[in-house]
C-alpha positions as CSV (number, residue, x, y, z in Angstrom):
1,M,25.7,73.0,34.9
2,G,24.2,74.9,31.9
3,L,23.7,73.6,28.4
4,Y,26.8,76.4,27.5
5,K,29.6,75.1,30.4
6,R,28.7,71.6,29.5
7,F,29.4,71.9,25.7
8,M,32.3,74.2,25.8
9,R,34.1,71.4,28.6
10,N,32.8,68.4,26.2
11,N,34.3,70.8,23.4
12,S,37.1,71.6,25.1
13,I,37.5,67.9,26.3
14,F,37.5,67.2,21.8
15,L,40.4,69.4,21.0
16,N,42.8,68.4,23.8
17,K,41.8,64.7,22.6
18,I,42.6,66.4,19.0
19,F,45.9,67.9,20.2
20,I,47.1,65.3,21.8
21,V,46.5,62.5,18.8
22,D,48.8,66.1,16.8
23,Y,50.9,65.9,19.8
24,K,51.8,62.4,19.7
25,I,52.1,62.2,15.7
26,S,54.5,65.0,15.5
27,E,56.4,64.0,18.1
28,Y,57.0,60.4,16.6
29,F,58.4,61.7,13.2
30,Y,61.1,64.5,15.5
31,K,62.5,61.7,17.4
32,K,62.8,59.5,14.2
33,L,63.9,62.9,12.0
34,K,65.9,65.0,15.0
35,Y,69.4,63.7,13.7
36,K,68.2,63.3,9.9
37,L,68.0,67.4,9.4
38,M,69.1,67.8,5.7
39,L,66.6,64.0,4.8
40,V,64.1,66.5,6.2
41,Y,64.9,69.0,4.2
42,I,65.3,67.3,1.0
43,I,61.6,65.9,1.8
44,D,60.8,69.6,2.5
45,A,62.0,70.2,-1.1
46,I,60.3,67.1,-2.7
47,S,56.6,68.2,-1.1
48,Y,57.7,71.7,-2.7
49,L,58.3,70.4,-6.4
50,I,55.6,67.9,-6.0
51,N,53.3,70.7,-6.1
52,L,54.9,73.2,-8.2
53,Y,54.9,70.6,-10.8
54,F,50.7,69.6,-10.9
55,I,50.3,73.4,-10.8
56,L,52.2,73.5,-13.7
57,Y,50.9,70.8,-15.7
58,I,47.0,72.0,-14.3
59,V,47.2,75.3,-15.5
60,F,49.6,74.4,-19.4
61,F,47.8,70.8,-20.0
62,I,44.7,70.7,-18.4
63,D,43.2,74.8,-18.6
64,F,44.8,77.8,-17.9
65,S,41.4,78.4,-15.9
66,Y,42.1,75.9,-12.9
67,I,45.0,79.3,-12.0
68,F,41.5,81.2,-10.7
69,L,40.9,78.7,-8.4
70,F,44.5,78.1,-7.0
71,T,45.0,82.1,-6.4
72,I,41.4,82.3,-4.7
73,S,42.6,78.9,-2.8
74,T,45.7,80.3,-2.0
75,A,43.9,83.8,-0.3
76,I,41.4,82.6,1.6
77,T,44.4,80.1,3.1
78,Y,46.4,82.9,3.9
79,L,43.3,84.7,5.7
80,L,42.7,81.8,7.9
81,K,46.4,81.7,8.6
82,L,46.0,84.7,9.8
83,T,43.1,84.6,11.2
84,F,44.0,81.3,13.7
85,S,47.7,81.6,13.7
86,R,48.7,78.6,15.1
87,K,52.1,77.2,16.2
88,R,53.5,74.5,13.7
89,P,54.8,71.3,15.7
90,Y,58.8,72.3,15.5
91,Y,57.8,75.0,17.7
92,F,57.2,72.7,20.4
93,F,60.7,70.1,18.8
94,D,63.0,71.7,17.6
95,K,63.1,75.3,15.8
96,R,66.2,74.3,13.0
97,F,63.2,72.1,11.6
98,A,61.9,75.7,10.2
99,I,62.6,76.4,6.9
100,L,61.2,79.2,5.1
101,V,58.2,79.2,6.7
102,H,56.3,81.1,9.1
103,E,55.8,79.8,13.1
104,N,52.3,81.4,13.4
105,H,50.8,80.0,10.1
106,S,50.2,76.1,10.7
107,F,46.3,75.8,10.2
108,P,45.7,75.3,7.8
109,S,47.5,73.9,4.8
110,E,48.1,75.4,1.7
111,H,50.7,72.6,0.7
112,T,47.7,70.3,1.6
113,I,45.1,72.6,-0.4
114,I,47.2,72.8,-3.5
115,A,48.2,69.1,-3.0
116,T,44.8,68.2,-2.5
117,L,43.1,69.8,-5.4
118,S,45.6,68.9,-8.2
119,F,44.4,65.6,-6.9
120,I,40.9,66.1,-7.4
121,I,41.3,67.4,-10.9
122,T,43.8,65.3,-12.2
123,D,43.0,62.5,-10.6
124,N,46.9,61.3,-9.7
125,I,47.0,59.8,-6.2
126,L,50.8,61.2,-6.9
127,V,50.4,64.5,-5.5
128,L,49.0,62.8,-2.1
129,I,52.5,62.7,-0.5
130,T,52.4,66.4,-0.6
131,P,50.1,66.3,2.5
132,I,52.1,63.2,4.6
133,L,55.7,65.0,3.7
134,R,54.1,68.1,5.4
135,I,53.3,65.7,8.4
136,I,56.3,64.1,8.9
137,T,58.4,67.0,8.4
138,I,56.9,68.4,11.1
139,K,55.3,70.9,9.1
140,H,51.5,70.7,10.3
141,W,49.5,69.3,12.3
142,L,47.9,66.2,11.4
143,S,44.5,68.1,11.9
144,D,45.9,70.3,10.1
145,V,46.2,68.6,6.6
146,L,42.8,66.4,7.7
147,F,41.2,70.1,7.8
148,S,42.6,71.3,4.9
149,I,41.9,68.2,2.6
150,I,38.0,69.2,3.6
151,L,38.3,72.3,2.7
152,S,40.0,71.9,-1.0
153,Y,36.4,69.9,-1.2
154,I,35.2,73.0,-0.4
155,F,36.9,74.8,-2.2
156,Y,36.1,73.1,-5.3
157,I,32.3,72.6,-5.0
158,F,32.1,76.1,-3.7
159,F,34.0,78.3,-6.8
160,S,33.6,75.4,-10.3
161,S,29.3,75.7,-8.9
162,I,29.7,79.2,-8.8
163,I,32.3,80.2,-11.0
164,N,33.0,79.0,-14.7
165,F,36.6,79.3,-14.7
166,S,36.8,79.2,-18.6
167,E,34.2,81.8,-19.0
168,L,36.5,84.2,-16.8
169,L,39.6,83.5,-18.1
170,D,37.1,84.1,-21.6
171,L,36.2,87.7,-19.8
172,L,39.4,88.5,-18.8
173,I,41.3,87.4,-22.3
174,S,38.4,89.8,-23.3
175,N,38.9,92.6,-21.1
176,I,42.4,93.1,-21.8
177,K,42.2,92.9,-25.4
178,I,39.7,95.7,-25.0
179,I,42.2,98.0,-23.4
180,E,45.2,97.5,-25.9
181,V,42.8,98.9,-28.4
182,F,42.3,102.0,-26.2
183,G,45.5,102.4,-25.7
184,F,46.4,102.3,-29.5
185,L,44.0,105.0,-30.0
186,I,45.2,107.1,-27.6
């Protein structure tokens, strides 16, 4: 058997094992929550509120220039979602769990990326509840969340090393002031 075929066979076995673990975890939470749908919606709302709180806290109380990190990371994450178009776990169990999400946009988890970036910036462990809640509410597979955590660290390291967010913000503000000056002159 050729090296390529052996690699693809081993890779498929690895991916199948990951999917089996993902499936079993999601199946467990589905069995626990299938008759408690209102609880799932409440947990999902808590997840949104935690992310919103930390974004606002970071942007308004730590450094407004982090808005660029969140914006760029969210845009890249959305492009990855469109590229992979992975079905969410609830698609396989019960579509009633779908609330304000698209069926085929599971990978990577945008909420987890925002939460992990918030954790990196604030060191507040509370924000790490969000990735767990995304798994419990059957919105994401475990592998989505784990990859998103790794991706968040990559985003933070990459963008903070090549872009000084404070300088970018100052440049944006100075350009707005120049436009205002020319706008008044015209």
